[in-house]
C-alpha positions as CSV (number, residue, x, y, z in Angstrom):
1,M,19.9,16.2,6.1
2,A,17.6,14.1,3.7
3,P,18.7,13.3,0.4
4,P,17.3,15.1,-2.6
5,W,15.1,12.7,-4.2
6,M,13.2,12.7,-0.4
7,W,12.5,16.2,-1.3
8,A,11.4,15.6,-5.2
9,W,9.0,12.4,-3.9
10,K,7.6,14.4,-1.3
11,L,6.9,17.5,-3.6
12,A,5.8,14.6,-6.2
13,I,3.4,13.5,-3.5
14,G,2.2,16.7,-2.8
15,I,0.9,17.7,-6.1
16,T,-0.6,14.7,-7.0
17,E,-2.5,13.9,-3.6
18,F,-2.8,17.3,-2.4
19,G,-3.6,19.1,-5.7
20,H,-6.8,19.9,-5.3
21,W,-5.7,22.4,-2.6
22,F,-3.2,23.8,-4.8
23,A,-6.0,24.5,-7.0
24,L,-7.5,26.7,-5.0
25,A,-4.7,29.2,-5.2
26,A,-4.5,28.6,-9.1
27,L,-8.2,29.7,-9.0
28,G,-7.6,32.9,-6.7
29,M,-4.3,33.6,-8.9
30,L,-7.0,33.5,-12.1
31,V,-9.4,35.6,-10.2
32,L,-6.1,38.2,-9.5
33,G,-5.5,38.3,-12.7
34,L,-8.8,39.2,-14.3
35,F,-9.7,41.8,-12.0
36,C,-6.6,43.8,-10.8
37,L,-3.7,42.9,-13.2
38,R,-2.8,45.5,-15.7
39,S,-4.0,44.8,-19.2
40,G,-0.4,44.1,-20.1
41,W,0.1,41.5,-18.0
42,R,-3.7,40.0,-17.7
43,I,-3.3,37.6,-20.6
44,V,0.0,36.2,-19.0
45,G,-1.7,36.1,-15.6
46,V,-4.7,34.0,-16.6
47,L,-3.1,31.7,-18.8
48,L,-0.7,31.1,-16.4
49,S,-3.2,30.2,-13.5
50,I,-5.4,28.2,-15.9
51,W,-2.6,26.2,-16.7
52,A,-1.8,26.1,-13.1
53,L,-5.7,25.3,-12.1
54,I,-5.8,22.1,-14.9
55,G,-2.3,20.9,-13.8
56,F,-3.3,20.5,-10.1
57,L,-6.9,19.1,-11.0
58,H,-5.7,16.4,-13.3
59,P,-5.2,13.6,-10.6
60,A,-8.4,14.6,-9.2
61,V,-10.5,14.5,-12.7
62,I,-8.4,11.3,-13.2
63,A,-9.2,9.7,-10.1
64,W,-13.0,10.6,-10.2
65,H,-13.2,8.7,-14.0
66,R,-11.1,5.7,-12.8
67,G,-13.5,5.5,-9.5
68,A,-16.9,5.7,-11.8
69,R,-15.4,2.3,-13.3
70,L,-14.4,0.6,-10.1
71,P,-17.0,-0.9,-8.0
72,T,-18.0,-2.6,-11.0
73,E,-14.5,-3.8,-12.0
74,L,-14.1,-4.8,-8.1
75,Q,-17.1,-7.0,-7.9
76,V,-16.6,-8.8,-11.7
77,A,-12.6,-9.5,-10.1
78,L,-13.4,-10.7,-6.8
79,G,-17.4,-11.4,-6.7
80,G,-19.5,-9.9,-3.8
81,S,-22.1,-7.1,-4.3
82,A,-20.6,-4.4,-5.7
83,P,-20.1,-1.4,-3.8
84,T,-23.1,1.6,-3.4
85,E,-21.1,4.3,-2.5
86,P,-18.8,6.3,-4.9
87,A,-15.3,5.8,-5.0
88,L,-14.6,9.1,-5.3
89,S,-16.1,11.9,-2.8
90,V,-15.2,15.1,-4.1
91,I,-16.3,16.8,-0.6
92,H,-14.1,14.3,1.2
93,L,-10.9,15.8,-0.9
94,F,-11.6,18.8,1.0
95,V,-13.7,17.8,4.2
96,P,-11.5,14.6,6.1
97,R,-14.1,11.9,6.4
98,K,-14.3,11.7,10.6
99,V,-13.2,8.4,12.1
100,S,-12.9,7.3,15.8
101,A,-9.6,6.7,16.9
102,A,-9.3,2.6,17.9
103,T,-8.0,1.3,21.1
104,M,-4.5,0.1,20.9
105,T,-2.3,-1.4,23.0
106,T,1.5,-2.4,21.8
107,E,2.9,-6.0,22.3
108,V,6.0,-7.6,22.3
109,Y,5.8,-10.4,20.2
110,S,9.6,-12.0,19.8
111,H,12.8,-11.2,21.1
112,A,14.5,-12.7,17.8
113,G,18.5,-11.8,17.9
114,G,18.2,-10.1,21.1
115,E,16.2,-7.3,19.7
116,S,12.5,-7.0,21.3
117,L,9.9,-6.6,18.3
118,R,7.0,-5.1,18.7
119,L,3.3,-5.0,17.2
120,D,0.4,-1.9,17.4
121,F,-2.6,-4.3,18.1
122,Y,-5.8,-2.2,17.0
123,R,-9.4,-3.5,18.5
124,P,-12.4,-3.2,16.4
125,A,-14.9,-0.4,17.5
126,S,-17.7,-3.3,17.2
127,G,-18.5,-6.9,15.6
128,G,-18.7,-10.6,17.1
129,P,-17.0,-12.5,19.3
130,T,-14.2,-12.5,17.5
131,A,-12.6,-10.0,14.8
132,P,-10.7,-10.9,11.2
133,C,-7.1,-9.5,11.8
134,V,-5.3,-7.5,9.5
135,V,-1.6,-7.7,9.7
136,V,0.6,-4.2,8.5
137,V,3.9,-4.6,7.4
138,H,5.4,-1.3,7.1
139,G,7.8,0.0,4.2
140,G,11.1,2.2,4.3
141,G,13.5,0.2,1.7
142,W,14.2,-2.7,4.8
143,D,16.5,-0.1,6.6
144,A,14.2,2.4,7.7
145,G,10.3,2.6,9.1
146,D,8.3,1.1,11.6
147,R,5.3,-0.1,13.1
148,T,4.1,3.5,13.7
149,Q,3.9,4.6,9.8
150,L,0.7,5.5,8.3
151,P,-1.7,4.9,11.2
152,E,-4.6,6.6,9.6
153,L,-6.2,3.3,7.8
154,N,-5.3,1.3,10.8
155,H,-8.0,3.5,12.7
156,R,-9.9,3.6,10.1
157,L,-9.8,-0.6,9.6
158,A,-10.8,-1.2,13.1
159,S,-13.5,1.2,12.9
160,L,-15.0,-1.1,10.2
161,G,-14.8,-3.9,12.9
162,Y,-11.2,-5.1,11.5
163,A,-8.9,-6.2,14.4
164,V,-5.1,-4.4,13.1
165,A,-1.7,-5.6,14.3
166,S,0.9,-3.3,12.6
167,I,4.8,-5.0,13.5
168,D,8.1,-4.1,13.5
169,Y,10.1,-6.5,12.1
170,R,14.8,-6.4,11.9
171,L,16.0,-3.7,9.7
172,M,19.5,-3.5,7.6
173,P,22.1,-2.8,8.1
174,T,22.4,-5.2,11.4
175,W,19.8,-7.8,9.4
176,R,19.1,-8.7,6.0
177,W,17.0,-11.3,4.0
178,P,15.5,-13.6,5.7
179,A,15.1,-11.9,8.9
180,P,12.2,-9.9,7.8
181,R,10.4,-13.1,6.3
182,E,11.1,-15.3,10.0
183,D,9.8,-12.1,11.8
184,L,6.2,-12.0,10.1
185,R,5.8,-15.4,10.3
186,T,6.6,-15.5,13.9
187,A,4.5,-12.3,14.5
188,I,1.5,-14.3,12.8
189,A,2.2,-17.4,14.8
190,W,2.0,-15.0,18.1
191,L,-1.5,-13.9,16.9
192,K,-2.8,-17.2,16.7
193,A,-1.4,-18.5,19.8
194,N,-2.8,-15.4,21.6
195,A,-6.4,-14.9,19.7
196,T,-8.5,-15.6,22.2
197,R,-7.0,-13.1,24.2
198,L,-7.3,-10.3,21.9
199,G,-10.6,-11.8,20.4
200,I,-9.4,-12.3,16.8
201,D,-10.5,-15.2,14.9
202,R,-6.9,-17.1,13.9
203,D,-8.5,-18.5,10.8
204,N,-9.1,-15.2,9.1
205,L,-5.9,-13.3,8.5
206,V,-4.9,-10.8,6.1
207,L,-1.7,-9.5,4.8
208,L,-0.9,-5.7,4.3
209,G,2.5,-4.1,2.8
210,R,3.6,-1.3,2.2
211,S,6.7,-0.8,-0.8
212,A,9.4,-3.2,1.3
213,G,6.6,-4.7,3.6
214,A,4.6,-5.6,0.2
215,Q,7.8,-7.8,-0.6
216,I,7.7,-9.6,2.8
217,V,3.7,-10.0,3.0
218,Q,4.2,-11.4,-0.8
219,V,6.9,-13.9,0.2
220,V,5.2,-15.1,3.5
221,G,1.4,-14.9,2.1
222,F,2.2,-16.8,-1.6
223,S,4.8,-19.6,0.1
224,G,2.9,-20.6,3.4
225,D,-0.2,-22.5,1.8
226,D,-1.6,-21.3,4.8
227,P,-5.3,-21.5,4.9
228,S,-5.9,-18.8,7.8
229,I,-4.4,-16.4,5.1
230,R,-7.5,-15.3,3.4
231,G,-5.8,-12.6,1.5
232,V,-2.4,-10.2,0.8
233,I,-2.6,-6.5,0.0
234,S,0.4,-5.2,-2.1
235,F,1.0,-1.5,-1.8
236,Y,3.5,-0.7,-4.5
237,G,5.9,-3.6,-3.6
238,P,8.9,-5.0,-5.7
239,S,7.3,-8.9,-6.6
240,D,10.6,-9.8,-8.2
241,L,13.8,-8.4,-7.0
242,D,15.9,-9.7,-10.1
243,F,13.9,-8.0,-12.5
244,G,14.4,-5.5,-10.7
245,Y,17.7,-5.1,-10.3
246,R,18.5,-5.7,-13.9
247,H,15.9,-3.5,-15.0
248,T,17.5,-0.5,-13.1
249,V,21.1,1.7,-13.3
250,E,23.4,1.8,-10.3
251,N,22.5,5.5,-9.2
252,D,19.1,5.9,-9.7
253,T,16.9,7.6,-7.4
254,I,17.5,5.3,-3.8
255,R,20.3,3.6,-5.6
256,S,18.0,0.2,-6.1
257,R,20.8,-1.8,-6.8
258,S,23.5,-1.3,-3.9
259,L,20.0,-1.5,-1.5
260,L,19.4,-4.8,-3.3
261,R,22.9,-6.2,-2.6
262,A,23.2,-5.3,1.1
263,Y,19.3,-6.8,1.5
264,L,20.4,-10.2,-0.1
265,G,23.9,-10.3,-0.1
266,G,25.0,-9.5,-3.5
267,T,23.9,-9.3,-6.9
268,P,21.8,-11.7,-8.5
269,D,24.4,-13.5,-10.2
270,D,26.3,-13.9,-6.8
271,V,23.3,-15.0,-4.8
272,P,20.5,-16.4,-7.4
273,A,18.8,-18.4,-5.0
274,A,18.1,-15.3,-2.4
275,Y,17.0,-13.3,-5.2
276,R,14.7,-16.2,-6.4
277,E,13.6,-16.8,-2.4
278,A,13.0,-13.2,-1.9
279,S,10.6,-12.5,-4.5
280,G,6.8,-13.3,-4.5
281,I,5.9,-13.8,-8.4
282,N,8.4,-16.9,-7.9
283,Y,5.5,-18.7,-5.3
284,V,2.3,-17.7,-7.2
285,T,0.3,-21.1,-7.5
286,A,-3.7,-22.0,-8.0
287,R,-3.1,-22.4,-4.3
288,T,-2.0,-18.3,-3.9
289,P,-4.5,-16.6,-1.5
290,P,-6.6,-13.7,-3.1
291,T,-4.1,-10.6,-3.7
292,L,-5.1,-7.2,-4.3
293,L,-2.4,-5.1,-6.1
294,L,-2.3,-1.0,-5.7
295,H,0.4,1.3,-7.9
296,G,0.7,4.3,-9.0
297,R,2.7,4.1,-12.9
298,L,4.2,7.5,-12.1
299,D,6.2,5.6,-9.1
300,T,9.5,6.5,-9.5
301,L,10.9,4.4,-6.5
302,A,9.3,0.8,-7.3
303,W,8.5,0.4,-11.2
304,Y,4.8,-0.5,-12.1
305,R,5.7,-3.4,-14.1
306,H,6.5,-5.3,-11.2
307,D,2.7,-5.5,-10.7
308,E,2.0,-5.9,-14.0
309,R,4.1,-8.9,-13.9
310,L,2.8,-10.3,-11.1
311,E,-0.8,-9.5,-11.9
312,A,-0.4,-11.8,-15.1
313,K,1.0,-14.6,-12.7
314,L,-1.5,-14.2,-11.2
315,R,-4.3,-14.3,-13.9
316,D,-2.4,-17.1,-15.3
317,A,-2.7,-19.3,-12.2
318,G,-6.4,-18.5,-12.0
319,V,-6.1,-16.5,-8.7
320,P,-8.6,-14.5,-8.1
321,H,-7.3,-10.7,-7.9
322,F,-7.1,-6.9,-8.6
323,Y,-4.6,-4.8,-9.8
324,L,-5.7,-1.0,-9.2
325,E,-3.1,1.0,-10.9
326,L,-3.4,4.7,-11.0
327,P,-2.3,6.4,-13.3
328,W,-1.2,10.2,-11.9
329,A,0.1,8.3,-8.6
330,T,3.7,8.0,-7.6
331,H,5.0,5.9,-4.6
332,G,3.3,6.4,-1.1
333,F,0.0,7.6,-3.1
334,D,-1.7,6.9,0.1
335,F,0.0,8.8,2.4
336,N,-3.1,11.3,2.3
337,P,-6.1,8.9,3.0
338,D,-8.5,11.7,1.4
339,G,-6.6,12.2,-1.3
340,P,-7.6,10.8,-5.2
341,G,-5.3,7.9,-4.6
342,G,-6.1,7.6,-1.0
343,Q,-9.5,7.5,-1.5
344,L,-9.7,4.9,-4.4
345,A,-7.1,3.0,-2.3
346,D,-9.5,2.8,0.3
347,T,-12.6,1.6,-1.7
348,A,-10.4,-1.2,-2.9
349,V,-9.4,-2.3,0.5
350,R,-12.2,-2.3,2.1
351,Y,-14.3,-4.1,-0.8
352,F,-11.3,-6.9,-0.7
353,L,-11.4,-7.4,3.1
354,T,-14.8,-7.8,3.0
355,V,-15.0,-10.2,0.5
356,V,-11.9,-12.4,1.2
357,T,-12.8,-12.5,5.4
358,R,-16.6,-13.1,5.2
359,S,-16.4,-16.4,3.3
360,P,-14.7,-19.7,3.7
361,R,-11.5,-19.9,1.8
362,Q,-12.1,-22.6,-0.9
363,S,-9.6,-25.5,-1.7
364,R,-8.3,-25.0,-5.3
């Protein structure tokens, strides 16, 4: 049986990223209250319906206002030409965008620790002889999840001409840090070695991670000084695990302290070097690749303060970056790619990829 917090989390995603559908039901209740209820109950029914309608539409309304500024903000932060399409389409909230399924093959990229680690490779729909490659690292608290997580974005990116490699990595409790870091590094080396066969540009890679995966891509992308890594995209990831451990309680929603002790081998006082080594914020320098951060302010699984602090570190180091904070959103807001959070994230990711993969990375 799923723990109670899982149901609460899924409900939060449903309300915030699918609330516009519930608003239609509230609208129906409003009409029912106006014309069908007896006069004694009519006012109560109408007021409740209006309250529900406003609540369910709130995320979409906030996203529409946030999206109006987003193209200009992306251009100012990252350069390039501002997107001409709106960041949020009301039509697509109810009519999902059609994306052709990409051709996907599964490859074994490593046999680390006796495990066959696989990646799903999505071939780009069009483009030149070689394509930039986005390496996707899944979330799941370092003890769950796999490469098949949220594949919609992978198909969308492939339809735009990007190759996508969504990888598995070794999980707890059998494996702990730094196994996931080494697996991502191995996957990158494998992609470069097989670039000709796969039709990818080995010098044009972007790392994208969600939640636990974001922690992994931050460390690998920020610490390697690898010019082939043109950018890092971090969805709601923890960037400072010492900070995360000390600013929570023992029995929070996902038992973060217990999870971190298992992942890193103890508390920050027991193994301070492991916490430093596993925190992307500690590797930020002027040579850090351009970075896109995306986080919901109502995230109860990974505190948005992680990205606020990381954004400040990137700014101080002069690293090109953009931080998209979504006031209404929770953890996993991109579960619905056509919801309020999904559409704004899609605009930011596509723009970021266009900027960082089409121009050579400058030495700084």
